[in-house]
VOGU-3710 file (C-alpha; in Angstrom, 3 decimals, decimal comma):
1> mvvskysasg> -0,510/5,746/20,065  -1,507/2,286/21,367  -1,412/-0,693/18,993  -1,723/-4,445/19,494  0,306/-7,117/17,763  -1,619/-10,303/16,966  -0,634/-13,670/15,591  -3,186/-16,001/14,018  -1,737/-19,323/12,889  1,524/-17,627/11,925
11> ndfviyhafk> -0,035/-14,630/10,164  0,756/-11,525/12,174  -1,061/-8,197/12,266  -0,860/-4,766/13,820  -4,336/-3,772/15,055  -5,811/-0,600/16,515  -9,152/1,206/16,442  -9,864/4,719/15,212  -12,842/6,932/14,429  -12,580/8,097/10,827
21> kidrsniakk> -11,921/6,464/7,493  -8,797/7,792/5,795  -6,186/6,328/3,481  -3,783/4,454/5,767  -1,570/2,884/3,090  1,545/4,716/4,235  0,758/3,974/7,882  0,501/0,275/6,983  3,884/0,265/5,263  5,442/2,046/8,222
31> lcdrfngvga> 3,947/-0,154/10,952  4,420/-3,447/9,093  8,115/-2,799/8,407  9,975/-5,555/10,288  13,105/-3,446/10,742  11,864/0,076/11,462  8,275/-0,576/12,540  6,337/-3,108/14,591  6,563/-5,729/11,864  3,578/-7,643/10,449
41> dglivllphe> 1,952/-9,188/7,403  -0,826/-6,621/7,569  -2,505/-3,701/9,319  -6,104/-3,857/10,583  -7,926/-0,715/11,710  -11,371/-1,030/13,320  -13,856/1,790/12,741  -17,378/2,498/14,097  -20,325/1,424/11,965  -24,016/2,307/12,274
51> kydfewqfyn> -25,353/-1,159/11,423  -22,628/-3,603/12,449  -20,333/-3,905/15,456  -17,579/-2,276/13,403  -16,033/-2,147/9,968  -12,403/-2,664/9,175  -9,704/-1,329/6,950  -7,243/-4,040/5,969  -3,869/-3,338/4,391  -1,123/-5,714/3,305
61> adgsvaemcg> 2,429/-5,005/4,412  3,149/-3,198/1,130  0,274/-0,769/1,746  -2,100/-2,378/-0,751  -5,722/-2,935/0,237  -7,113/-6,473/0,567  -10,818/-7,249/0,482  -10,615/-10,021/3,071  -8,229/-12,043/5,251  -9,344/-15,187/7,068
71> ngsraaahya> -6,727/-15,125/9,809  -7,069/-11,358/10,060  -10,818/-11,694/10,607  -10,203/-13,944/13,603  -7,559/-11,619/15,055  -9,817/-8,579/14,555  -12,721/-10,331/16,284  -10,578/-11,194/19,312  -9,253/-7,628/19,486  -12,782/-6,201/19,269
81> yknnladkkm> -14,052/-8,419/22,073  -11,017/-7,786/24,282  -11,353/-4,021/23,824  -15,128/-3,979/24,470  -15,950/-3,035/20,885  -18,174/-6,099/20,406  -19,731/-9,028/22,258  -18,483/-12,607/21,860  -20,722/-12,995/18,820  -20,334/-10,174/16,334
91> kfltlagvie> -20,795/-8,978/12,776  -18,420/-6,634/11,008  -18,030/-5,195/7,543  -15,145/-5,863/5,161  -14,735/-4,973/1,491  -15,678/-8,589/0,703  -18,907/-8,336/2,698  -20,192/-8,934/6,219  -18,276/-11,345/8,457  -19,778/-13,141/11,449
101> aevegnivts> -17,415/-14,268/14,191  -17,520/-15,820/17,636  -14,834/-15,657/20,335  -14,366/-18,501/22,844  -11,250/-17,782/24,896  -8,391/-17,724/22,426  -10,343/-19,751/19,844  -12,153/-17,717/17,199  -14,515/-18,956/14,509  -15,299/-16,673/11,596
111> qltpyklikd> -17,839/-17,126/8,838  -16,385/-16,234/5,479  -18,191/-14,347/2,744  -19,721/-16,443/-0,100  -17,103/-18,219/-2,205  -16,964/-18,246/-6,002  -15,265/-20,493/-8,548  -13,347/-18,069/-10,777  -11,571/-20,512/-13,096  -12,172/-24,253/-13,375
121> tfeeagfewk> -9,500/-26,905/-13,751  -6,608/-26,087/-16,075  -3,007/-27,249/-16,454  0,044/-25,040/-16,391  3,721/-25,467/-15,463  3,190/-29,184/-14,858  0,406/-28,753/-12,289  -3,385/-28,825/-12,305  -4,997/-25,649/-10,932  -8,296/-24,052/-9,962
131> iydtgvphlv> -9,024/-20,490/-8,888  -11,503/-19,866/-6,078  -12,408/-16,527/-4,530  -12,922/-16,981/-0,772  -12,875/-13,265/-0,057  -9,769/-12,813/-2,181  -8,786/-14,931/-5,234  -6,628/-18,023/-4,760  -4,927/-20,312/-7,238  -4,731/-23,862/-5,828
141> titdienfdk> -2,989/-27,049/-6,869  -3,228/-30,377/-5,033  0,199/-31,982/-5,095  3,034/-33,157/-2,878  3,591/-30,194/-0,539  7,335/-30,502/-1,134  6,686/-29,357/-4,714  6,133/-25,818/-3,439  8,231/-23,552/-5,653  8,446/-19,906/-4,658
151> nlarkmreky> 9,680/-18,788/-8,068  6,802/-20,539/-9,837  4,348/-19,189/-7,256  5,620/-15,663/-7,879  5,191/-16,058/-11,647  1,660/-17,441/-11,277  0,771/-14,682/-8,828  1,935/-12,035/-11,290  0,207/-13,659/-14,269  -3,191/-14,177/-12,613
161> nvnvnfaqmk> -3,049/-11,507/-9,848  -3,966/-14,064/-7,188  -2,515/-15,755/-4,130  -0,952/-19,145/-4,898  -1,443/-22,316/-2,824  0,121/-25,770/-2,897  -1,928/-28,268/-0,851  -1,718/-31,948/0,081  -3,928/-34,374/2,026  -1,758/-36,329/4,451
171> dgnlyvrtye> -2,515/-38,170/7,706  -6,093/-36,890/7,608  -4,963/-33,254/7,493  -4,835/-30,788/4,631  -1,368/-29,230/4,496  -1,150/-25,865/2,724  1,660/-23,543/1,712  0,757/-20,093/0,383  2,462/-17,324/-1,548  0,584/-14,117/-0,726
181> rgvedetlac> 0,250/-11,071/-2,903  0,794/-7,865/-0,967  3,392/-9,649/1,161  5,031/-10,958/-2,029  6,465/-13,977/-0,286  5,435/-17,240/1,312  3,656/-16,636/4,611  3,311/-18,958/7,585  -0,446/-19,190/7,061  -3,296/-17,785/4,979
191> gtgmcasflv> -6,862/-18,345/6,111  -8,637/-17,650/2,837  -5,979/-19,707/1,053  -6,579/-22,700/3,310  -10,325/-22,391/2,709  -9,797/-22,232/-1,063  -7,537/-25,296/-0,829  -10,270/-27,112/1,093  -12,745/-26,368/-1,706  -10,410/-27,806/-4,355
201> ardkglvasg> -9,759/-30,889/-2,191  -13,532/-31,280/-1,794  -14,014/-31,035/-5,552  -11,533/-33,881/-5,932  -13,405/-36,015/-3,382  -10,536/-35,904/-0,870  -12,614/-34,294/1,918  -16,299/-33,951/2,713  -17,817/-31,185/4,874  -14,728/-30,255/6,844
211> vklrpksgee> -11,069/-30,924/7,508  -8,204/-30,130/9,878  -5,684/-27,764/8,335  -1,937/-27,415/8,755  -0,284/-24,280/7,330  3,463/-23,798/7,234  3,374/-22,559/10,853  2,330/-26,073/11,894  -0,627/-24,872/13,938  -3,913/-26,754/13,692
221> levmlkndtl> -6,977/-25,059/12,252  -10,312/-26,269/10,993  -12,548/-25,371/8,071  -16,188/-26,454/7,936  -18,794/-26,142/5,183  -22,337/-25,765/6,512  -25,253/-24,920/4,201  -22,684/-23,984/1,551  -21,095/-21,437/3,908  -17,429/-21,630/4,981
231> yfkgavknsf> -16,471/-21,402/8,653  -12,850/-21,055/9,715  -11,727/-21,875/13,277  -8,453/-21,624/15,165  -6,453/-20,011/17,944  -5,235/-16,418/17,980  -2,671/-14,770/20,233  -2,317/-11,183/21,383  1,485/-11,098/21,283  1,760/-7,667/22,910
241> tavleederd> 0,222/-4,224/23,198  2,522/-1,226/22,990  2,606/2,553/23,011  4,297/3,928/19,900  6,422/7,035/20,105  4,456/8,646/17,296  2,125/11,606/16,913  -1,291/10,057/17,474  -2,851/12,447/14,952  -1,011/10,616/12,168
251> fl> -2,981/7,446/12,901  -6,512/8,667/13,631
//
């Protein structure tokens, strides 16, 4: 069985393509295991689709299904183009809706699904929060990035069933740290979380139609808002492609 390992701004994924839609929760847990598997934040499986270039199945490392993943969408687009599953410009289906993406070398821009404000400004645990859904729901507070507290993030994640982001404008960049559900830990980057953080910063008048982003990985990304649509841009890397010593029938 051939799989590819991708990194997108510090988020890492195992990706392969198959031909039928089955429950791959256990496969995700097995492949994403960092000790006995390939190791990743998530599993992405590309499947044929009659209308679009492909559709995907996306699983978190714990085997749970996620509707959308910003960094994952960019990695999937690069994989699809590299494996002749799509042209440089493509459309593919996720549980959150249709994603448009464009590949330019190792730089991939993806158009996110429509965002929604789920919960307006409220105070809790000494911070001011908002919840935006940018494909998946995100709780965001604008504060000193050093205030990131994993224990508090875990509690807020469990209470509201969302991802939790601490963000700060500094030196013209929006710095973001994210606690992700499904991974149940802080990750090096979260695309939809950075986009949600941008929206909260915009609401506060800190940014206008776009901003450079810096996740914990330190890599530079960019989010742009055009005609009320979010676009997310950054580099991806195909870390390696490998043949697994597994029965291929277990993955198809």
